[in-house]
N, C-alpha and C positions, 0 to 999 in steps of 0.2 A: 705367564702367571705376574712378572713383573707388572708389565702395562696394567694386567686388573688390579694391582695394588694401588698404581700409580693414578689411575682413574677412578676409583673409588675413592681414595683420600682426599684427591684434587677437588671431585665433583661436591665432593660434601665439605668442603671448604676447611679441611685436617690438615692437608697437605702442608708443611711448609720448612723451615731448616730443623728438621730431624734425624733418628739415624732410621737405618732401613728396618732395624728391631720393632720402633716405635710407628713406623710406615706399618707392619704388620700386623701390630697390635689394632692400631685405627682400622683396618679394613676389616679384622677380626669381629672388633666392636660392630662395625655397620652390620657385617652380615650376619650377628646374633639379632642386630635389629630389624634386618629383613626379613627372618625368619621368626619373630616375633608376628607376624602379618599374619601369614598363615596358620601360625599357632594358636591366633585367637579366632578368625574367623571359620574355621574347619569346622569347629563346635560350636558356631554362634547360626543358629537357625533364623535369627531374624534381624533387618527385612530380606525377603526371600522373593525373588521371581523363578516360580518352579518350571515354566514351560508345559504343565500337565495339560493334555486337552481332558477337559469334563464331560464326561459322557451322560452321565446322569445327574442329582441330585444329593446323594450318597457322595460321589466323589469329589464333591464341593468341601466338604468336614476335612480330606484326606490333609495332613501336615507333612510339610517338608522331610522330616524323618521316618513318618510314616510310608511315603512313597519310596525313599532314598537311604535307609538307615546307614549308610555308610559315607555316601557324597551328598548331603544336604544343607552345608552349610558352604559360607564365602558367597552368600546372595543366589549363586547359581549352581548349577550340577559340574557345568565344567569348571570353573576357577577352582570349586573342591579337586577336582580331579589336579587341575595342574599345580593348585596349592599342596595336593602329597608330591606330585611329582618334584617338587622344589624341595622339599624338606628330605626325599631321601637322596636328592642329589646330593645336598649339605652334606647329610652324613657320609654320605660314600665316598665325596671327595674331600671331605676335611672332617675327618674324625675326632680330633682336638676341638671341634667347636664347643664353645662352654656350654651350651645347651643340650648337649649330643642325646644324652638322658632323656631330657622333657620331649626330646623329638621322637626316640625312639617307643615311649610310653603312648606317647597318643599313634606313631603309625602303628605300633603292635595292635593297638586297639580298635583301627580301623580296618589292617587287613585280617579282619576275622570270617571263616570259611562260609558258616550261616548267613551270615549279614551281605557279603558278596553275592552268595547264591542267591538272595533277596534282588538284589540289584541288578541281577542276571534278568530270573523272572520277569523283573518289570517291564521287557519289551516287549512280553507276549500275553501281558495280562488285562493291559488296558487297549482297546480300541483304540487305533492311530498311534501307539507308541513305541511301535517300529520305527516311527522316524525321528525317533527324539533324540535330543543331539546330534543330527546327522549335518555334517559330516564331522565340525568343530571338536565335539565332546570327543566323537571316538577316536579324533586325534591323538587329542590330549592323555586319553585312557592308552592308546597303544604306544606313547611315547611313557608314560609312567611305566606300563612293564617292559619295555624294553631298559628301561633304567635299570631295572629291577635282574632282569637276566642278564644284563650284561656284568653286574656285581659279584664277584668270587669272594659272598662273604656267606655264612649261614641264615645270617638275616634276610638278605637277597633272595635269598633260595626258597625260605621259607614262604616271605611275602607273594614272591613272585609264583607257587605252588598255591598257593590261597585265592590269588586273583583270578586264576584260570577262567572259572565260570566264566564269568563277566568279559574277560578278554576273548576268551571265542565265541560267546556271544557277538561281540560287535566284530571279529572278525567274519562271522558267517554273514550278519547282513549287509556288512561291508560288501563283501562277496555277492551276495543279491541284487545289490544293488548298483553295483558297476555297468552291467550290461544296459541298465534302463537310463543312464545318465548321458542322456543324447549332447547337453551344452553344457559348458561350464557356468559355475557362479565365479564371475567376474568381481565381486563389491569388495570391499576394503574392511566387511566387517565378518563376522561368525561364517555367513556361510562359505567362503572363499574355498572355492575347488582347489586350487594349486598350493595353497599350504596344507591342508588335510592331506593330499596326495603325496607330497614329500616327508610327511611325518610317519604315515602310514608303509612306502619304502623302507625308511628307516628299521621300524618293526620286522619288516618282512626280511629283512637284509640281515638284522641281528639274530633272531631266531631261524634263518636257514629255510624261512617258507618260500621255495623257489616259486612256487605255483601262483601263491599270490601277488608274489612281485612281479612277475611276469603280464599277471591282471593288470598291474597296477599302471606299469610302463606302457602297455600295448594303451591303455587309455589316456594316460599324458599325454604320449603323441598322437593320438586321436584328437585329443583337445585343442593344444596347444601348438603342435610343429609347426602350422601353416601361418601361426602367428607373426604379423610383421607390423613395423612402423606403430607400435601401441603409443597410443597418444598420454604416455605418463606426465605431458605438461599439463593437463587439467588435473592431477592429482593435488591434496588429496580432497576426498567429501569431508563434510563438515563432521561426522564422528566416525572418521576409518582409525582404525588400529592396525592394519596390514595397506601395505602398498600391491594392490593388484599386478602391477607390473614386474615389480621388486619377488614379487611370490612365485609369478610365472617362468622368472627366471631363475630362481634359487631352483625351483621344481625340476626344469630343467636339464641346470648343471649334471643333476642323479642321473640322468635318463640316458645323456647322449655322453660318448666318446670327447675327448676333448675337442678335436680337430672339427668333428660335427656339431660339438656347442658354440666355438670359437665362430664358426659360420654363421649359424640360427642366431648369436646375439647382434652381431655386427649390423644384422639387419632387423635387429628388435627394434633396440633404442634406436631416437635418433638426438643430434646435443640439445636440443631444445627440453627435450623429457628428461633427459642426464641431468642437467644441469637445476630442474627443478626438483627430482628428488633426494639432489643429495642435502637439498636444506630442511632444517628440523622446523618443524610445524610451528603455528601461533598457537598458545593455548590461552583462550581469552576469559575462563572460569574455570578453575580446579576444584571448583564444588561442585559442577554441573556433572550426573551421570554420564552422560552422552558424550560432554565436550573433552571430559578428560580424556576419553579414547585415544585423543591425539597424544597423549604423552605414551602409552602401549607402541603406538606410531613409530616415536624415534627407537625405541628397542627393536621391536620388528624389523624396520628400514635398517639397523645397525648390524642382526645378525645375517642377514641376508646379505648386505653387500660383503659383510667378512666370508661365508660361504661361496659368493660367485667371486670373490679376488681370488682366493687358494683355487680355484678353479681353472683360471685361465693362466697363460703361458703369461714369462716373465716379460716378454714386450707388447703386452695386450695395454691401452691407454684407461683401457678401468681399472685392472687390476692395482694400480696405486690410486688414483683415484678415490672406488670404492674402499679402500683399507682407510685411508686417510678420514674419509667422511662416516664411515663407519664406528671409529675413534670419536670423533666429534657430536655424531650423534647420541653416543653412550653416555658422554660425559654432558650433554644438553639435558638428559633424560632425567639422571639420578638424582640430582637434587629437588627435580621435582616432587618426588615419589611421596613424600612426607608434607606435603604442601595440601593434598586435597583428604577429603572426608573418607567415608566408606565405600564411597561407588569409584575412590581407585585404589582405598587398601585391600578390599577383596580381593585382589588379581594382579596389580602393577606389581609387587616384589618379582613372582613366576618370570615375569616378560624379562624385568631387568636381570635376572640371574641368567635366563636364556642368552640374552644377551654377550653376558659378559663370558660366560661356557662356551658357546659355538667355536 
């Protein structure tokens, strides 16, 4: 927690000759400011990129909230989902946050059983909807449910139960898809396979769904176990918010015992690639909806490096290197969050919190 407080205050230029109490106060204020981003955008229906396939003329008149009565805001479905995750995480871990009641009110309106059931029906209601948000949005939905199911609190239990129609629909769709996924998506954007598999494994373990967990582990090994000499020196692409190489390495830390993981990792990265991925990305235009993805790249690289570092033995050369780089990437990204417009406002706060919390 000390590092989190320090990095927050330092990154936003608030840290100076102040007491620990003042540092915590400043950090709390920053977290409230971050939380205000999803608090605003979750109920902001426009602008919106629905991702809905229009099969006939009448479909063209459907509004985002008609398609998705809960997750219609934040520009797109997946950003609304992880905006909800962020708010749950904040009140779960910081019950004294000053806008606690405002957050609870919004979440309680969202976790409405009738609306959640409508969200679940969407995947069967329209032709082609069974691939909607596969698998990026699916992963964030499971992360949201994981946050609820691991929260020993009446609100968490209540909201978890109400989310189950959608959660179980996603799990069913994913289990149907896994046998058909012959190749991974190795991009640095939404379709990235390793990212989604990692979050799904976390959910399966949190809910003791051992059957789904083993299916996910088997698929992870099938797709990535033979990887070697990943060309990480070519990263990133122009609109990446994931590092494909780090997402793969992060995933495999979940599925391999430490000795096997070290052996795998040693032949996965080369020095040239490592020296490249520890660098913060250059963002040339904070107002560009695609280029601003690179701010999120700092956060996702930070959380991947932190997890990988924790998985490595004390004497491994990447343990300290990734630990240091993780902090630097987080501190690099934090001050940029409020420099974008809605292209960053609708999603970056969630990525920042994930990087701070992992």
